C-alpha positions in Angstrom: -2.0 -16.0 -36.9 0.0 -18.8 -35.1 0.0 -18.5 -31.3 3.2 -19.1 -29.4 3.5 -19.8 -25.6 4.0 -16.0 -24.9 0.8 -15.2 -26.9 -1.2 -17.8 -24.9 0.0 -16.4 -21.6 -0.8 -12.9 -22.7 -4.3 -13.9 -23.6 -4.7 -15.5 -20.2 -3.6 -12.3 -18.5 -6.0 -10.2 -20.6 -8.9 -12.6 -20.0 -8.4 -12.9 -16.2 -7.7 -9.1 -15.8 -10.9 -8.1 -17.7 -13.0 -10.7 -16.0 -11.8 -9.6 -12.5 -12.2 -5.9 -13.4 -15.8 -6.5 -14.5 -16.5 -8.5 -11.3 -15.2 -5.6 -9.2 -17.4 -3.1 -11.1 -20.4 -5.3 -10.7 -20.4 -5.6 -6.9 -21.6 -3.1 -4.4 -19.0 -1.8 -2.0 -18.7 0.9 0.7 -15.7 2.2 -1.2 -16.7 1.7 -4.8 -14.1 4.3 -6.0 -11.4 1.7 -5.0 -13.1 -0.9 -7.2 -13.2 1.6 -10.2 -9.5 2.5 -9.8 -8.3 -1.1 -9.6 -10.6 -2.0 -12.5 -8.9 0.8 -14.6 -5.5 -0.7 -13.6 -6.7 -4.2 -14.7 -8.2 -3.0 -18.0 -5.0 -1.1 -18.9 -2.8 -4.0 -17.8 -4.9 -6.3 -20.0 -4.3 -4.0 -22.9 -0.6 -3.8 -22.3 -0.3 -7.6 -22.0 -2.3 -8.1 -25.3 -0.5 -5.3 -27.1 0.6 -7.7 -29.9 -3.0 -8.4 -30.7 -3.8 -4.7 -30.9 -0.9 -4.4 -33.3 -2.2 -7.3 -35.4 -5.8 -6.3 -35.6 -6.0 -2.6 -35.2 -2.8 -0.9 -36.3 -3.1 -2.1 -40.0 -6.5 -0.5 -40.4 -6.5 2.3 -37.8 -2.9 3.1 -36.9 -3.8 6.4 -35.1 -6.4 4.6 -32.9 -3.9 1.7 -32.3 -1.2 4.1 -30.9 -3.9 5.9 -28.8 -4.9 2.5 -27.3 -1.3 1.6 -26.6 -0.8 4.9 -24.9 -3.3 4.0 -22.2 -0.3 2.2 -20.6 0.3 5.5 -18.9 -2.9 4.9 -16.8 -1.5 1.8 -15.1 0.7 3.5 -12.4 -1.6 6.4 -11.6 -4.6 4.1 -11.2 -2.6 1.7 -8.9 -1.3 4.6 -6.8 -4.7 6.2 -6.5 -6.2 2.8 -5.6 -3.6 2.6 -2.8 -4.6 6.0 -1.5 -8.3 5.1 -1.7 -7.8 2.1 0.5 -5.7 3.9 3.0 -8.0 6.9 3.5 -11.7 6.3 4.1 -12.6 9.8 2.9 -10.6 9.7 -0.3 -12.1 11.4 -3.3 -10.8 12.4 -6.7 -10.1 16.1 -7.0 -9.2 18.4 -9.9 -5.5 18.4 -8.8 -5.5 14.7 -9.6 -5.6 15.5 -13.3 -1.9 16.0 -13.2 -1.6 12.2 -13.2 -2.7 12.4 -16.9 0.4 14.5 -17.7 2.6 11.6 -19.0 -0.3 10.4 -21.2 -0.7 13.9 -22.7 3.0 14.4 -23.1 3.3 11.2 -25.1 0.5 12.2 -27.4 2.1 15.6 -28.0 5.4 14.0 -28.8 3.8 11.8 -31.5 1.6 14.5 -33.1 4.1 16.0 -35.7 5.5 12.8 -37.2 2.6 10.4 -36.6 -0.9 11.7 -35.7 -0.7 14.6 -38.3 0.6 12.5 -41.2 -1.5 10.4 -43.6 -2.3 6.7 -43.4 0.7 5.6 -45.6 3.2 7.5 -43.5 1.7 6.1 -40.3 2.1 2.5 -41.6 5.7 3.2 -42.8 6.5 4.6 -39.3 6.0 1.1 -37.8 7.3 -0.9 -40.8 10.8 0.7 -40.8 13.5 -1.7 -39.5 15.2 1.2 -37.6 12.1 1.7 -35.4 14.0 1.5 -32.2 16.2 4.4 -33.3 13.2 6.8 -33.7 13.5 9.3 -30.9 9.7 9.3 -30.2 9.8 5.6 -29.5 12.9 5.9 -27.3 11.3 8.8 -25.4 8.1 6.8 -24.9 10.0 3.9 -23.3 12.1 6.2 -21.1 9.0 8.1 -20.0 7.1 4.9 -19.1 9.9 3.6 -16.9 10.5 7.0 -15.3 6.8 7.1 -14.5 7.0 3.6 -12.9 10.0 4.5 -10.8 8.3 7.7 -9.5 5.0 6.0 -8.7 6.6 3.1 -7.0 8.5 5.5 -4.7 5.3 7.5 -4.0 3.4 4.3 -3.3 6.0 3.1 -0.8 6.0 6.5 0.9 2.2 6.5 1.2 2.1 3.0 2.7 4.9 3.8 5.1 3.0 6.9 6.3 -0.1 4.7 6.7 1.8 2.2 8.8 3.1 5.1 11.1 -0.4 6.5 11.4 -1.8 3.2 12.5 0.9 2.6 15.0 0.5 6.1 16.5 -3.3 6.0 16.7 -4.6 2.4 17.0 -4.1 -0.5 19.4 -5.7 -3.3 17.3 -3.2 -5.2 15.2 -5.9 -6.5 12.9 -6.0 -2.9 11.5 -2.5 -3.4 10.2 -3.1 -4.5 6.7 -0.4 -2.4 5.2 1.6 -5.6 4.6 -0.7 -6.5 1.7 0.0 -3.0 0.2 3.7 -3.5 0.6 3.5 -6.9 -1.1 1.4 -5.4 -3.9 3.9 -2.7 -4.7 6.9 -5.0 -4.3 5.6 -7.7 -6.6 4.7 -5.1 -9.2 8.1 -3.4 -8.8 9.9 -6.7 -9.5 7.8 -7.3 -12.5 8.5 -3.8 -13.8 12.3 -4.3 -13.2 12.3 -7.5 -15.4 10.2 -5.6 -18.0 12.9 -2.9 -18.0 15.6 -5.4 -18.9 13.3 -6.8 -21.6 13.1 -3.4 -23.2 16.8 -2.9 -22.9 17.5 -6.2 -24.7 14.9 -5.2 -27.4 16.7 -1.9 -28.1 20.1 -3.7 -28.1 18.6 -6.2 -30.6 19.5 -9.2 -28.4 16.8 -11.6 -29.5 17.5 -14.5 -27.2 17.6 -12.5 -23.9 14.6 -10.4 -25.1 12.5 -13.5 -25.6 13.3 -15.0 -22.2 12.8 -11.8 -20.3 9.5 -11.3 -22.2 8.4 -14.8 -21.2 9.4 -14.1 -17.5 7.6 -10.8 -17.6 4.4 -12.4 -18.8 4.6 -15.3 -16.3 5.2 -12.8 -13.5 2.3 -10.7 -14.7 0.0 -13.7 -14.8 1.1 -14.7 -11.3 0.5 -11.2 -10.1 -3.0 -11.0 -11.4 -3.9 -14.4 -10.1 -2.5 -13.5 -6.7 -4.7 -10.3 -6.6 -7.8 -12.4 -7.5 -7.1 -14.9 -4.7 -6.4 -12.1 -2.2 -9.7 -10.5 -3.1 -11.6 -13.7 -2.7 -9.9 -14.7 0.6 -10.1 -11.3 2.2 -12.8 -9.1 0.6 -12.4 -6.5 3.3 -8.7 -6.1 3.5 -8.6 -2.5 4.5 -10.1 -0.2 7.0 -9.5 3.4 5.9 -8.3 6.2 8.2 -9.2 9.8 7.9 -7.0 11.9 5.6 -6.9 14.6 8.3 -4.9 12.3 10.6 -1.4 13.6 11.0 1.9 12.1 12.1 3.3 13.4 15.3 6.3 14.9 13.5 3.9 16.9 11.3 1.9 18.4 14.2 2.4 22.1 14.8 4.1 22.1 18.2 5.9 25.0 19.9 9.4 24.0 20.8 10.5 24.6 24.4 14.1 24.5 23.6 14.3 28.3 23.2 12.2 29.1 26.3 13.7 30.4 29.5 14.8 27.9 32.2 11.8 28.9 34.3 9.4 28.2 31.4 11.0 24.9 30.6 10.8 23.7 34.2 7.2 24.7 34.3 6.3 22.9 31.0 8.2 19.8 32.1 6.3 19.8 35.3 3.0 20.0 33.5 4.1 17.2 31.2 5.1 15.0 34.1 1.7 15.6 35.8 -0.1 14.6 32.6 1.9 11.5 32.3 1.1 10.6 35.9 -2.6 11.2 35.3 -2.4 9.0 32.1 -0.6 6.2 33.9 -3.0 6.2 36.8 -6.0 6.3 34.4 -4.6 3.3 32.5 -4.1 1.2 35.6 -7.3 2.1 37.4 -9.8 2.2 34.5 -8.1 -0.4 32.2 -9.3 1.2 28.9 -6.8 -1.2 27.2 -9.2 -4.1 27.7 -11.1 -2.7 24.7 -9.5 -4.6 21.8 -10.4 -1.8 19.4 -9.2 1.1 21.6 -8.0 4.1 19.5 -6.0 7.2 20.6 -9.2 9.3 19.9 -11.3 7.0 22.2 -8.7 7.3 25.0 -8.5 11.1 24.6 -12.3 11.2 25.0 -12.2 9.0 28.2 -9.4 10.9 29.9 -10.5 14.3 28.6 -7.2 15.3 27.0 -7.3 16.6 23.4 -6.2 13.9 21.0 -3.4 16.1 19.6 -2.0 16.6 23.1 -2.4 12.9 24.0 -0.6 11.9 20.7 2.3 14.1 21.5 2.4 12.9 25.1 2.6 9.2 24.1 4.4 9.2 20.7 6.8 12.1 21.4 7.3 12.5 25.2 7.2 8.7 26.0 8.8 7.9 22.6 6.4 5.1 22.1 3.8 4.3 19.4 0.3 4.3 20.8 0.1 0.6 19.7 3.1 -0.3 21.9 2.0 2.0 24.7 -1.4 0.2 25.1 0.1 -3.3 24.6 2.5 -2.6 27.4 -0.4 -2.5 29.9 -2.0 -5.5 28.3 1.2 -7.5 28.5 1.8 -6.5 32.2 -1.7 -7.6 33.1 -1.2 -10.9 31.2 2.0 -11.5 33.2 0.1 -11.0 36.4 -2.4 -13.6 35.3 0.2 -16.1 34.1 2.1 -16.1 37.4 -1.1 -16.2 39.5 -1.6 -19.7 41.0 -5.3 -19.2 41.3 -5.5 -18.7 37.5 -3.3 -21.5 36.3 -6.3 -23.1 34.6 -6.6 -20.2 32.2 -5.3 -21.0 28.8 -3.1 -18.6 26.9 -5.9 -18.0 24.4 -8.3 -17.1 27.3 -5.7 -14.7 28.8 -5.0 -12.9 25.5 -8.7 -12.1 25.0 -9.0 -11.2 28.7 -6.4 -8.5 28.5 -7.6 -6.9 25.2 -5.8 -8.7 22.4 -7.9 -10.3 19.6 -5.1 -12.1 17.8 -2.9 -14.9 19.1 0.0 -14.0 16.8 0.0 -10.4 17.8 -0.2 -11.3 21.5 2.8 -13.7 21.2 4.8 -11.2 19.3 4.1 -8.4 21.7 4.7 -10.7 24.8 8.1 -11.9 23.5 9.1 -8.3 22.6 8.3 -7.2 26.1 9.5 -10.1 28.2 11.9 -12.0 25.9 9.9 -15.1 26.6 6.8 -16.8 25.2 3.7 -16.8 27.4 4.2 -20.5 28.1 7.8 -20.1 29.0 7.0 -17.2 31.2 4.3 -19.2 33.1 6.7 -22.1 33.6 9.4 -19.8 34.9 7.2 -17.7 37.3 4.3 -20.0 38.4 5.1 -21.8 41.6 5.1 -25.6 41.3 
């Protein structure tokens, strides 16, 4: 068997994927389920990348087993999606309802049963040897199902990460919690790779050899880069995520009784109560300065101010039309402004000030400060500090 460039890249992908998967399975982790799920993704990805070797060594002797191994490609997207959920939610567990993720795998096997799995060895071999293989409806259906599955899971993954981002903004004040960017990157890179692979398969069915070869080469290079990027990310940031509870809800999903249909008297009364609560909240933030805690959460604040977390969430995220993250940072930035224009504190560096007011990241402080004042901290100090 003479190896070409594509074959060598495929072997690299399979080797790195398997090695990384074994490494993840061998280390102890608080969320070991995440390691198992991403290991499944890596193993199946390795199998898909090295499919030509399965075809060369297994299909000639065990054609039924060969197709069964190839069908594990249907585990790639479910394992990636479940991995994303397991990193988002700290209490994530696999349930019986998650078995529906195996549906495409089962459907594919059922499709191949009559004309492949139930026929004898010679018919199985001739199935793959025929020149009109691409015209077989089972093969066409398989490719369509794979790409439809990828599309559905990419959309589901984006929706899950977008919800995660909203939950963090509505409940946490610490920007270091916001590692959803890594998840967005993960899904986007994989989606680009899948899009190129789709063109590759289209060229294969149209029998355009030149374009098929180049898109296959690009797909393999992208896959190799994707796996290497994942390895580097894991080594640089072993604790990328801090899960949140799956019971946590977005404000829009909370069961709230609308006051729109209430009488004028009831509406005035409820608005009055709401304004008093907002006044109490503002007074508490100014006098007690809970925002100085860099890791302050909505739940922590609700405990301190003795307002149920659900009511506090509605008060801030709905009535003030602010994310909890922005609400807390507003008080931090205002305190930072006072320090920056105080002549007695001109010796304070920007780094000292950001830690003083409750930030724990210079980049998040600079971003929030410029968003609030339209100036950088240094520009604000020069403008407002008397010379």
